[in-house]
Each structure stands twice: as C-alpha cells, then as structure tokens.
N, CA, C, O and the ligand as a Tripos MOL2 file, in Angstrom:
@<TRIPOS>MOLECULE
protein
  261   259    66     0     0
PROTEIN
NO_CHARGES

@<TRIPOS>ATOM
      1 N          -4.0930    9.1430  -15.2100 N.3       1 MET1
      2 CA         -3.3320    7.9680  -15.9800 C.3       1 MET1
      3 C          -2.3010    8.7480  -16.8980 C.2       1 MET1
      4 O          -2.6400    9.7090  -17.5890 O.2       1 MET1
      5 N          -1.1810    8.3120  -16.8480 N.am      2 ILE2
      6 CA         -0.1380    8.8410  -17.8820 C.3       2 ILE2
      7 C          -0.1300    8.1030  -19.1770 C.2       2 ILE2
      8 O           0.0120    6.8820  -19.1170 O.2       2 ILE2
      9 N          -0.2550    8.6470  -20.2810 N.am      3 ARG3
     10 CA         -0.3840    8.1380  -21.4750 C.3       3 ARG3
     11 C           0.9300    8.6410  -22.5360 C.2       3 ARG3
     12 O           1.4110    9.7730  -22.4900 O.2       3 ARG3
     13 N           1.3110    7.7420  -23.3210 N.am      4 CYS4
     14 CA          2.3840    7.9350  -24.1870 C.3       4 CYS4
     15 C           2.0430    9.0580  -25.1600 C.2       4 CYS4
     16 O           1.0360    8.7970  -25.8170 O.2       4 CYS4
     17 N           2.5860   10.2030  -25.4270 N.am      5 PRO5
     18 CA          2.1020   11.2720  -26.2190 C.3       5 PRO5
     19 C           2.0650   10.8250  -27.8010 C.2       5 PRO5
     20 O           1.4910   11.4490  -28.6940 O.2       5 PRO5
     21 N           2.7960    9.6200  -27.9460 N.am      6 LYS6
     22 CA          3.0030    9.2670  -29.3520 C.3       6 LYS6
     23 C           1.8480    8.3030  -29.7060 C.2       6 LYS6
     24 O           1.1650    8.5230  -30.7060 O.2       6 LYS6
     25 N           1.6350    7.3290  -28.9740 N.am      7 CYS7
     26 CA          0.7750    6.2290  -29.4110 C.3       7 CYS7
     27 C          -0.5830    6.2160  -28.5380 C.2       7 CYS7
     28 O          -1.5660    5.5200  -28.7940 O.2       7 CYS7
     29 N          -0.4670    7.0260  -27.5670 N.am      8 GLY8
     30 CA         -1.7370    7.3480  -26.7000 C.3       8 GLY8
     31 C          -1.9780    6.3370  -25.8790 C.2       8 GLY8
     32 O          -2.8910    6.5590  -25.0840 O.2       8 GLY8
     33 N          -1.3330    5.0320  -25.7840 N.am      9 LYS9
     34 CA         -1.5850    4.0560  -24.8120 C.3       9 LYS9
     35 C          -1.1780    4.3840  -23.3710 C.2       9 LYS9
     36 O          -0.1960    5.1010  -23.1770 O.2       9 LYS9
     37 N          -1.8150    3.9430  -22.4660 N.am     10 ASN10
     38 CA         -1.2630    4.0030  -21.1000 C.3      10 ASN10
     39 C          -0.1640    3.2240  -20.7880 C.2      10 ASN10
     40 O          -0.0730    2.0470  -21.1350 O.2      10 ASN10
     41 N           0.8200    3.9170  -20.0420 N.am     11 PHE11
     42 CA          2.0600    3.1950  -19.6390 C.3      11 PHE11
     43 C           1.7570    2.0580  -18.5890 C.2      11 PHE11
     44 O           0.8810    2.1450  -17.7280 O.2      11 PHE11
     45 N           2.5870    0.9890  -18.7690 N.am     12 ARG12
     46 CA          2.4820   -0.1130  -17.7170 C.3      12 ARG12
     47 C           3.7420   -0.0600  -16.9580 C.2      12 ARG12
     48 O           4.6910    0.5310  -17.4720 O.2      12 ARG12
     49 N           3.8670   -0.5870  -15.8320 N.am     13 ASN13
     50 CA          4.9920   -0.4540  -14.9570 C.3      13 ASN13
     51 C           6.3140   -1.0690  -15.6340 C.2      13 ASN13
     52 O           7.4220   -0.5630  -15.4570 O.2      13 ASN13
     53 N           6.1120   -2.1080  -16.3560 N.am     14 ALA14
     54 CA          7.2980   -2.8310  -16.7670 C.3      14 ALA14
     55 C           7.7580   -2.3800  -18.2480 C.2      14 ALA14
     56 O           8.7280   -2.9030  -18.7960 O.2      14 ALA14
     57 N           6.9400   -1.3090  -18.8840 N.am     15 ASP15
     58 CA          7.2500   -0.6120  -20.0770 C.3      15 ASP15
     59 C           8.5140   -0.0880  -20.1730 C.2      15 ASP15
     60 O           8.9230    0.5270  -19.1890 O.2      15 ASP15
     61 N           9.3430   -0.2050  -21.2880 N.am     16 SER16
     62 CA         10.5910    0.4040  -21.4200 C.3      16 SER16
     63 C          10.2120    1.7680  -21.9920 C.2      16 SER16
     64 O           9.6730    1.8880  -23.0930 O.2      16 SER16
     65 N          10.5500    2.8870  -21.1130 N.am     17 VAL17
     66 CA         10.3910    4.3400  -21.5480 C.3      17 VAL17
     67 C          11.4760    5.1340  -21.6160 C.2      17 VAL17
     68 O          12.5400    4.7780  -21.1100 O.2      17 VAL17
     69 N          11.3210    6.3890  -22.2950 N.am     18 ILE18
     70 CA         12.3630    7.3360  -22.3580 C.3      18 ILE18
     71 C          11.7240    8.5540  -21.4900 C.2      18 ILE18
     72 O          10.5490    8.8950  -21.6280 O.2      18 ILE18
     73 N          12.5640    9.1320  -20.6430 N.am     19 LEU19
     74 CA         12.1330   10.3440  -20.0810 C.3      19 LEU19
     75 C          12.9450   11.4620  -20.5420 C.2      19 LEU19
     76 O          14.1580   11.4420  -20.3340 O.2      19 LEU19
     77 N          12.3030   12.5930  -21.2470 N.am     20 ASP20
     78 CA         13.0680   13.6500  -21.8810 C.3      20 ASP20
     79 C          13.2850   14.7340  -20.7820 C.2      20 ASP20
     80 O          12.8000   14.7340  -19.6500 O.2      20 ASP20
     81 N          14.1000   15.6450  -21.3380 N.am     21 VAL21
     82 CA         14.3910   16.8440  -20.5130 C.3      21 VAL21
     83 C          13.2960   17.6710  -19.8300 C.2      21 VAL21
     84 O          13.5170   18.3600  -18.8350 O.2      21 VAL21
     85 N          12.0430   17.5530  -20.4580 N.am     22 ASN22
     86 CA         10.8750   18.2260  -19.9900 C.3      22 ASN22
     87 C          10.0290   17.2300  -19.0070 C.2      22 ASN22
     88 O           8.8840   17.5190  -18.6580 O.2      22 ASN22
     89 N          10.6110   16.1750  -18.6390 N.am     23 TYR23
     90 CA          9.9820   15.2170  -17.8240 C.3      23 TYR23
     91 C           8.7280   14.5300  -18.3880 C.2      23 TYR23
     92 O           7.7640   14.1900  -17.7010 O.2      23 TYR23
     93 N           8.8430   14.3720  -19.6520 N.am     24 THR24
     94 CA          7.6840   13.6510  -20.4480 C.3      24 THR24
     95 C           8.2570   12.1900  -20.7170 C.2      24 THR24
     96 O           9.3730   11.8880  -21.1380 O.2      24 THR24
     97 N           7.1950   11.3670  -20.3610 N.am     25 PHE25
     98 CA          7.5290    9.9000  -20.4910 C.3      25 PHE25
     99 C           7.1150    9.4850  -21.9960 C.2      25 PHE25
    100 O           6.0300    9.9170  -22.3840 O.2      25 PHE25
    101 N           7.7910    8.7780  -22.7820 N.am     26 THR26
    102 CA          7.3920    8.2210  -24.1660 C.3      26 THR26
    103 C           8.0490    6.7510  -24.1120 C.2      26 THR26
    104 O           9.1220    6.4190  -23.6100 O.2      26 THR26
    105 N           7.1830    6.0500  -24.7110 N.am     27 HIS27
    106 CA          7.6820    4.6840  -24.9020 C.3      27 HIS27
    107 C           9.0700    4.6710  -25.5990 C.2      27 HIS27
    108 O           9.3330    5.5300  -26.4410 O.2      27 HIS27
    109 N           9.9150    3.7500  -25.2730 N.am     28 ALA28
    110 CA         11.1140    3.6090  -26.0530 C.3      28 ALA28
    111 C          11.0080    3.3710  -27.5130 C.2      28 ALA28
    112 O          11.7990    3.8090  -28.3480 O.2      28 ALA28
    113 N           9.9050    2.5990  -27.7640 N.am     29 GLY29
    114 CA          9.7150    2.2410  -29.2210 C.3      29 GLY29
    115 C           8.9300    3.3860  -29.8340 C.2      29 GLY29
    116 O           8.7130    3.3950  -31.0460 O.2      29 GLY29
    117 N           8.5260    4.2870  -29.0880 N.am     30 CYS30
    118 CA          7.6870    5.4020  -29.8920 C.3      30 CYS30
    119 C           8.6400    6.6020  -29.9030 C.2      30 CYS30
    120 O           8.2540    7.6170  -30.4830 O.2      30 CYS30
    121 N           9.8640    6.5890  -29.3130 N.am     31 TYR31
    122 CA         10.5640    7.7200  -29.1760 C.3      31 TYR31
    123 C          11.2270    8.2270  -30.5560 C.2      31 TYR31
    124 O          11.6640    7.4200  -31.3760 O.2      31 TYR31
    125 N          11.2690    9.5010  -30.7370 N.am     32 GLU32
    126 CA         11.6990   10.1700  -31.8440 C.3      32 GLU32
    127 C          13.1090   10.7080  -31.4400 C.2      32 GLU32
    128 O          13.2450   11.2400  -30.3390 O.2      32 GLU32
    129 N          14.1660   10.5820  -32.3060 N.am     33 HIS33
    130 CA         15.4460   10.9200  -31.8120 C.3      33 HIS33
    131 C          15.7700   12.4580  -31.9400 C.2      33 HIS33
    132 O          16.9070   12.8660  -31.7020 O.2      33 HIS33
    133 N          14.7960   13.2660  -32.3030 N.am     34 ASP34
    134 CA         14.9610   14.7330  -32.3880 C.3      34 ASP34
    135 C          14.5910   15.3110  -31.0150 C.2      34 ASP34
    136 O          14.6810   16.5220  -30.8120 O.2      34 ASP34
    137 N          14.1830   14.4680  -30.0890 N.am     35 TYR35
    138 CA         14.0100   15.0530  -28.6940 C.3      35 TYR35
    139 C          15.2650   14.5860  -27.8600 C.2      35 TYR35
    140 O          16.0220   13.6640  -28.1640 O.2      35 TYR35
    141 N          15.3390   15.3820  -26.7730 N.am     36 MET36
    142 CA         16.4580   15.3360  -25.9540 C.3      36 MET36
    143 C          16.1210   14.1090  -24.8340 C.2      36 MET36
    144 O          15.1840   14.2620  -24.0510 O.2      36 MET36
    145 N          16.8540   13.0190  -24.8140 N.am     37 SER37
    146 CA         16.6550   12.0850  -23.7710 C.3      37 SER37
    147 C          17.2930   12.5090  -22.5560 C.2      37 SER37
    148 O          18.3620   13.1200  -22.5660 O.2      37 SER37
    149 N          16.6260   12.1830  -21.4380 N.am     38 LYS38
    150 CA         17.2090   12.4760  -20.1990 C.3      38 LYS38
    151 C          17.5370   11.0640  -19.5560 C.2      38 LYS38
    152 O          18.6150   10.8760  -18.9910 O.2      38 LYS38
    153 N          16.6540   10.1630  -19.6520 N.am     39 ASP39
    154 CA         16.9880    8.8160  -19.0110 C.3      39 ASP39
    155 C          16.0490    7.9260  -19.6310 C.2      39 ASP39
    156 O          15.0630    8.3020  -20.2650 O.2      39 ASP39
    157 N          16.4530    6.4910  -19.3860 N.am     40 GLN40
    158 CA         15.7180    5.4390  -20.0020 C.3      40 GLN40
    159 C          15.5670    4.2990  -19.0240 C.2      40 GLN40
    160 O          16.5510    4.0580  -18.3250 O.2      40 GLN40
    161 N          14.5970    3.6380  -18.8830 N.am     41 GLY41
    162 CA         14.4860    2.4200  -18.1670 C.3      41 GLY41
    163 C          13.0460    2.0060  -18.0800 C.2      41 GLY41
    164 O          12.2590    2.4980  -18.8890 O.2      41 GLY41
    165 N          12.6410    1.1890  -17.2210 N.am     42 ARG42
    166 CA         11.3010    0.6710  -16.9800 C.3      42 ARG42
    167 C          10.5270    1.8230  -16.3450 C.2      42 ARG42
    168 O          11.0590    2.5630  -15.5170 O.2      42 ARG42
    169 N           9.2180    1.9680  -16.7600 N.am     43 PHE43
    170 CA          8.4550    3.0900  -16.3300 C.3      43 PHE43
    171 C           8.3470    3.1610  -14.8040 C.2      43 PHE43
    172 O           8.4210    4.2370  -14.2100 O.2      43 PHE43
    173 N           8.1860    2.0960  -14.2410 N.am     44 VAL44
    174 CA          7.9910    2.0070  -12.6360 C.3      44 VAL44
    175 C           9.1360    2.5400  -12.0890 C.2      44 VAL44
    176 O           8.9860    3.2990  -11.1320 O.2      44 VAL44
    177 N          10.4450    2.2680  -12.5590 N.am     45 ASP45
    178 CA         11.6960    2.6970  -11.9680 C.3      45 ASP45
    179 C          11.9470    4.0980  -12.1080 C.2      45 ASP45
    180 O          12.4770    4.7070  -11.1790 O.2      45 ASP45
    181 N          11.5990    4.7170  -13.2480 N.am     46 LEU46
    182 CA         11.8460    6.0650  -13.6080 C.3      46 LEU46
    183 C          10.8140    6.9930  -12.7340 C.2      46 LEU46
    184 O          11.1530    8.0800  -12.2660 O.2      46 LEU46
    185 N           9.5430    6.4350  -12.5800 N.am     47 VAL47
    186 CA          8.5220    7.1200  -11.7720 C.3      47 VAL47
    187 C           9.2370    7.1850  -10.3420 C.2      47 VAL47
    188 O           9.3120    8.2830   -9.7900 O.2      47 VAL47
    189 N           9.7180    6.1520   -9.7790 N.am     48 GLY48
    190 CA         10.2380    6.1130   -8.5330 C.3      48 GLY48
    191 C          11.5950    7.1440   -8.3900 C.2      48 GLY48
    192 O          11.8280    7.7940   -7.3700 O.2      48 GLY48
    193 N          12.3050    7.1580   -9.4230 N.am     49 LYS49
    194 CA         13.5920    7.8150   -9.4020 C.3      49 LYS49
    195 C          13.3520    9.2920   -9.3200 C.2      49 LYS49
    196 O          14.0280    9.9930   -8.5670 O.2      49 LYS49
    197 N          12.3940    9.7820  -10.0870 N.am     50 TYR50
    198 CA         12.1650   11.1540  -10.3470 C.3      50 TYR50
    199 C          10.8580   11.5470   -9.6550 C.2      50 TYR50
    200 O          10.2300   12.5160  -10.0820 O.2      50 TYR50
    201 N          10.4520   10.8930   -8.6850 N.am     51 SER51
    202 CA          9.1940   11.3280   -7.9460 C.3      51 SER51
    203 C           9.5810   12.6890   -7.1940 C.2      51 SER51
    204 O           8.6450   13.4720   -7.0310 O.2      51 SER51
    205 N          10.6950   13.0270   -6.7700 N.am     52 ALA52
    206 CA         10.9500   14.2180   -6.2970 C.3      52 ALA52
    207 C          10.7430   15.5460   -7.1820 C.2      52 ALA52
    208 O          10.5340   16.6670   -6.7190 O.2      52 ALA52
    209 N          10.8360   15.2200   -8.4870 N.am     53 PHE53
    210 CA         10.3920   16.2860   -9.3730 C.3      53 PHE53
    211 C           9.0120   16.0890   -9.8910 C.2      53 PHE53
    212 O           8.4110   17.0740  -10.3180 O.2      53 PHE53
    213 N           8.4990   15.0230   -9.8980 N.am     54 GLU54
    214 CA          7.1360   14.9370  -10.6310 C.3      54 GLU54
    215 C           6.2900   14.3140   -9.7930 C.2      54 GLU54
    216 O           5.5550   13.4220  -10.2170 O.2      54 GLU54
    217 N           6.2820   14.7260   -8.4150 N.am     55 GLY55
    218 CA          5.4300   14.1020   -7.4330 C.3      55 GLY55
    219 C           3.9010   14.1940   -7.8090 C.2      55 GLY55
    220 O           3.1140   13.3230   -7.4380 O.2      55 GLY55
    221 N           3.5260   15.2350   -8.5280 N.am     56 ASN56
    222 CA          2.1480   15.3540   -8.7650 C.3      56 ASN56
    223 C           1.7840   14.2440   -9.8650 C.2      56 ASN56
    224 O           0.6760   13.7080   -9.8430 O.2      56 ASN56
    225 N           2.6690   13.9420  -10.7460 N.am     57 ILE57
    226 CA          2.3360   12.8660  -11.7620 C.3      57 ILE57
    227 C           2.2720   11.5800  -10.9990 C.2      57 ILE57
    228 O           1.3500   10.7930  -11.2140 O.2      57 ILE57
    229 N           3.2680   11.3110  -10.0570 N.am     58 VAL58
    230 CA          3.3230   10.0270   -9.5160 C.3      58 VAL58
    231 C           1.8650    9.8020   -8.6180 C.2      58 VAL58
    232 O           1.2430    8.7400   -8.5850 O.2      58 VAL58
    233 N           1.4990   10.9970   -7.9420 N.am     59 HIS59
    234 CA          0.2920   10.9800   -7.1420 C.3      59 HIS59
    235 C          -0.9740   10.6140   -8.2000 C.2      59 HIS59
    236 O          -1.8270    9.8090   -7.8240 O.2      59 HIS59
    237 N          -1.0460   11.1140   -9.2740 N.am     60 ARG60
    238 CA         -2.0460   11.0050  -10.2520 C.3      60 ARG60
    239 C          -2.0150    9.4530  -10.6640 C.2      60 ARG60
    240 O          -3.0220    8.7450  -10.6660 O.2      60 ARG60
    241 N          -0.6980    9.0080  -11.0210 N.am     61 PHE61
    242 CA         -0.7380    7.5790  -11.3590 C.3      61 PHE61
    243 C          -1.1780    6.6960  -10.3840 C.2      61 PHE61
    244 O          -1.9970    5.8430  -10.7270 O.2      61 PHE61
    245 N          -0.7610    6.7370   -9.1430 N.am     62 PHE62
    246 CA         -1.2200    5.7910   -8.1730 C.3      62 PHE62
    247 C          -2.5550    5.7710   -7.7310 C.2      62 PHE62
    248 O          -3.2020    4.7700   -7.4240 O.2      62 PHE62
    249 N          -2.9990    7.1850   -7.7180 N.am     63 ALA63
    250 CA         -4.2730    7.4010   -7.1890 C.3      63 ALA63
    251 C          -5.3140    6.7980   -8.3150 C.2      63 ALA63
    252 O          -6.4900    6.6920   -7.9690 O.2      63 ALA63
    253 N          -4.9660    6.4280   -9.5410 N.am     64 SER64
    254 CA         -5.8040    5.8730  -10.4500 C.3      64 SER64
    255 C          -6.1140    4.3980  -10.2670 C.2      64 SER64
    256 O          -6.9860    3.8070  -10.9030 O.2      64 SER64
    257 N          -5.3130    3.8410   -9.3290 N.am     65 TYR65
    258 CA         -5.6200    2.4270   -9.0640 C.3      65 TYR65
    259 C          -6.6430    2.1860   -7.9260 C.2      65 TYR65
    260 O          -6.9710    1.0390   -7.6230 O.2      65 TYR65
    261 ZN          3.7870    4.8760  -27.0490 Zn       66 ZN66
@<TRIPOS>BOND
     1     1     2 1
     2     2     3 1
     3     3     4 2
     4     3     5 am
     5     5     6 1
     6     6     7 1
     7     7     8 2
     8     7     9 am
     9     9    10 1
    10    10    11 1
    11    11    12 2
    12    11    13 am
    13    13    14 1
    14    14    15 1
    15    15    16 2
    16    15    17 am
    17    17    18 1
    18    18    19 1
    19    19    20 2
    20    19    21 am
    21    21    22 1
    22    22    23 1
    23    23    24 2
    24    23    25 am
    25    25    26 1
    26    26    27 1
    27    27    28 2
    28    27    29 am
    29    29    30 1
    30    30    31 1
    31    31    32 2
    32    31    33 am
    33    33    34 1
    34    34    35 1
    35    35    36 2
    36    35    37 am
    37    37    38 1
    38    38    39 1
    39    39    40 2
    40    39    41 am
    41    41    42 1
    42    42    43 1
    43    43    44 2
    44    43    45 am
    45    45    46 1
    46    46    47 1
    47    47    48 2
    48    47    49 am
    49    49    50 1
    50    50    51 1
    51    51    52 2
    52    51    53 am
    53    53    54 1
    54    54    55 1
    55    55    56 2
    56    55    57 am
    57    57    58 1
    58    58    59 1
    59    59    60 2
    60    59    61 am
    61    61    62 1
    62    62    63 1
    63    63    64 2
    64    63    65 am
    65    65    66 1
    66    66    67 1
    67    67    68 2
    68    67    69 am
    69    69    70 1
    70    70    71 1
    71    71    72 2
    72    71    73 am
    73    73    74 1
    74    74    75 1
    75    75    76 2
    76    75    77 am
    77    77    78 1
    78    78    79 1
    79    79    80 2
    80    79    81 am
    81    81    82 1
    82    82    83 1
    83    83    84 2
    84    83    85 am
    85    85    86 1
    86    86    87 1
    87    87    88 2
    88    87    89 am
    89    89    90 1
    90    90    91 1
    91    91    92 2
    92    91    93 am
    93    93    94 1
    94    94    95 1
    95    95    96 2
    96    95    97 am
    97    97    98 1
    98    98    99 1
    99    99   100 2
   100    99   101 am
   101   101   102 1
   102   102   103 1
   103   103   104 2
   104   103   105 am
   105   105   106 1
   106   106   107 1
   107   107   108 2
   108   107   109 am
   109   109   110 1
   110   110   111 1
   111   111   112 2
   112   111   113 am
   113   113   114 1
   114   114   115 1
   115   115   116 2
   116   115   117 am
   117   117   118 1
   118   118   119 1
   119   119   120 2
   120   119   121 am
   121   121   122 1
   122   122   123 1
   123   123   124 2
   124   123   125 am
   125   125   126 1
   126   126   127 1
   127   127   128 2
   128   127   129 am
   129   129   130 1
   130   130   131 1
   131   131   132 2
   132   131   133 am
   133   133   134 1
   134   134   135 1
   135   135   136 2
   136   135   137 am
   137   137   138 1
   138   138   139 1
   139   139   140 2
   140   139   141 am
   141   141   142 1
   142   142   143 1
   143   143   144 2
   144   143   145 am
   145   145   146 1
   146   146   147 1
   147   147   148 2
   148   147   149 am
   149   149   150 1
   150   150   151 1
   151   151   152 2
   152   151   153 am
   153   153   154 1
   154   154   155 1
   155   155   156 2
   156   155   157 am
   157   157   158 1
   158   158   159 1
   159   159   160 2
   160   159   161 am
   161   161   162 1
   162   162   163 1
   163   163   164 2
   164   163   165 am
   165   165   166 1
   166   166   167 1
   167   167   168 2
   168   167   169 am
   169   169   170 1
   170   170   171 1
   171   171   172 2
   172   171   173 am
   173   173   174 1
   174   174   175 1
   175   175   176 2
   176   175   177 am
   177   177   178 1
   178   178   179 1
   179   179   180 2
   180   179   181 am
   181   181   182 1
   182   182   183 1
   183   183   184 2
   184   183   185 am
   185   185   186 1
   186   186   187 1
   187   187   188 2
   188   187   189 am
   189   189   190 1
   190   190   191 1
   191   191   192 2
   192   191   193 am
   193   193   194 1
   194   194   195 1
   195   195   196 2
   196   195   197 am
   197   197   198 1
   198   198   199 1
   199   199   200 2
   200   199   201 am
   201   201   202 1
   202   202   203 1
   203   203   204 2
   204   203   205 am
   205   205   206 1
   206   206   207 1
   207   207   208 2
   208   207   209 am
   209   209   210 1
   210   210   211 1
   211   211   212 2
   212   211   213 am
   213   213   214 1
   214   214   215 1
   215   215   216 2
   216   215   217 am
   217   217   218 1
   218   218   219 1
   219   219   220 2
   220   219   221 am
   221   221   222 1
   222   222   223 1
   223   223   224 2
   224   223   225 am
   225   225   226 1
   226   226   227 1
   227   227   228 2
   228   227   229 am
   229   229   230 1
   230   230   231 1
   231   231   232 2
   232   231   233 am
   233   233   234 1
   234   234   235 1
   235   235   236 2
   236   235   237 am
   237   237   238 1
   238   238   239 1
   239   239   240 2
   240   239   241 am
   241   241   242 1
   242   242   243 1
   243   243   244 2
   244   243   245 am
   245   245   246 1
   246   246   247 1
   247   247   248 2
   248   247   249 am
   249   249   250 1
   250   250   251 1
   251   251   252 2
   252   251   253 am
   253   253   254 1
   254   254   255 1
   255   255   256 2
   256   255   257 am
   257   257   258 1
   258   258   259 1
   259   259   260 2
@<TRIPOS>SUBSTRUCTURE
     1 MET1         2 RESIDUE 1 A MET
     2 ILE2         6 RESIDUE 1 A ILE
     3 ARG3        10 RESIDUE 1 A ARG
     4 CYS4        14 RESIDUE 1 A CYS
     5 PRO5        18 RESIDUE 1 A PRO
     6 LYS6        22 RESIDUE 1 A LYS
     7 CYS7        26 RESIDUE 1 A CYS
     8 GLY8        30 RESIDUE 1 A GLY
     9 LYS9        34 RESIDUE 1 A LYS
    10 ASN10       38 RESIDUE 1 A ASN
    11 PHE11       42 RESIDUE 1 A PHE
    12 ARG12       46 RESIDUE 1 A ARG
    13 ASN13       50 RESIDUE 1 A ASN
    14 ALA14       54 RESIDUE 1 A ALA
    15 ASP15       58 RESIDUE 1 A ASP
    16 SER16       62 RESIDUE 1 A SER
    17 VAL17       66 RESIDUE 1 A VAL
    18 ILE18       70 RESIDUE 1 A ILE
    19 LEU19       74 RESIDUE 1 A LEU
    20 ASP20       78 RESIDUE 1 A ASP
    21 VAL21       82 RESIDUE 1 A VAL
    22 ASN22       86 RESIDUE 1 A ASN
    23 TYR23       90 RESIDUE 1 A TYR
    24 THR24       94 RESIDUE 1 A THR
    25 PHE25       98 RESIDUE 1 A PHE
    26 THR26      102 RESIDUE 1 A THR
    27 HIS27      106 RESIDUE 1 A HIS
    28 ALA28      110 RESIDUE 1 A ALA
    29 GLY29      114 RESIDUE 1 A GLY
    30 CYS30      118 RESIDUE 1 A CYS
    31 TYR31      122 RESIDUE 1 A TYR
    32 GLU32      126 RESIDUE 1 A GLU
    33 HIS33      130 RESIDUE 1 A HIS
    34 ASP34      134 RESIDUE 1 A ASP
    35 TYR35      138 RESIDUE 1 A TYR
    36 MET36      142 RESIDUE 1 A MET
    37 SER37      146 RESIDUE 1 A SER
    38 LYS38      150 RESIDUE 1 A LYS
    39 ASP39      154 RESIDUE 1 A ASP
    40 GLN40      158 RESIDUE 1 A GLN
    41 GLY41      162 RESIDUE 1 A GLY
    42 ARG42      166 RESIDUE 1 A ARG
    43 PHE43      170 RESIDUE 1 A PHE
    44 VAL44      174 RESIDUE 1 A VAL
    45 ASP45      178 RESIDUE 1 A ASP
    46 LEU46      182 RESIDUE 1 A LEU
    47 VAL47      186 RESIDUE 1 A VAL
    48 GLY48      190 RESIDUE 1 A GLY
    49 LYS49      194 RESIDUE 1 A LYS
    50 TYR50      198 RESIDUE 1 A TYR
    51 SER51      202 RESIDUE 1 A SER
    52 ALA52      206 RESIDUE 1 A ALA
    53 PHE53      210 RESIDUE 1 A PHE
    54 GLU54      214 RESIDUE 1 A GLU
    55 GLY55      218 RESIDUE 1 A GLY
    56 ASN56      222 RESIDUE 1 A ASN
    57 ILE57      226 RESIDUE 1 A ILE
    58 VAL58      230 RESIDUE 1 A VAL
    59 HIS59      234 RESIDUE 1 A HIS
    60 ARG60      238 RESIDUE 1 A ARG
    61 PHE61      242 RESIDUE 1 A PHE
    62 PHE62      246 RESIDUE 1 A PHE
    63 ALA63      250 RESIDUE 1 A ALA
    64 SER64      254 RESIDUE 1 A SER
    65 TYR65      258 RESIDUE 1 A TYR
    66 ZN66       261 GROUP 0 **** ****
C-alpha cells in the first residue's frame, strides 16, 4: 500500500496528488513547495501514466486488493 509521506494516509484512486522528480507521491494538500513537482493529477491517473517507471509500485498497489 502506498502512503503519503506527509500525513501517513493511504492514497485513494480519486485523490489529487503530486508526483515529484523522485517518483514519490504526495497529496496535493500535503505538498510542500520546496520539493520539485514532476506532475499532478488524480492518483489513479498518475499511477497508470508512470507505470512504465514504477511498475513495482503499481504491482504492490493492486496486489493489496
Ligand atoms: Zn497526505
């Protein structure tokens, strides 16, 4: 399960999230502006978009259901 490093809550598919340059997901509302933002959108969309880079995370995420 992927959790937000700021608030510790699990991401839901419809959550608005930030993906930083290290491919770390953070809630948009938890995001601190001293980090470099790579992309922003719904969690489920970004997971699909970057699955080529983070296939292991996608696998863990969907395997948890
Ligand atoms: Zn959060």
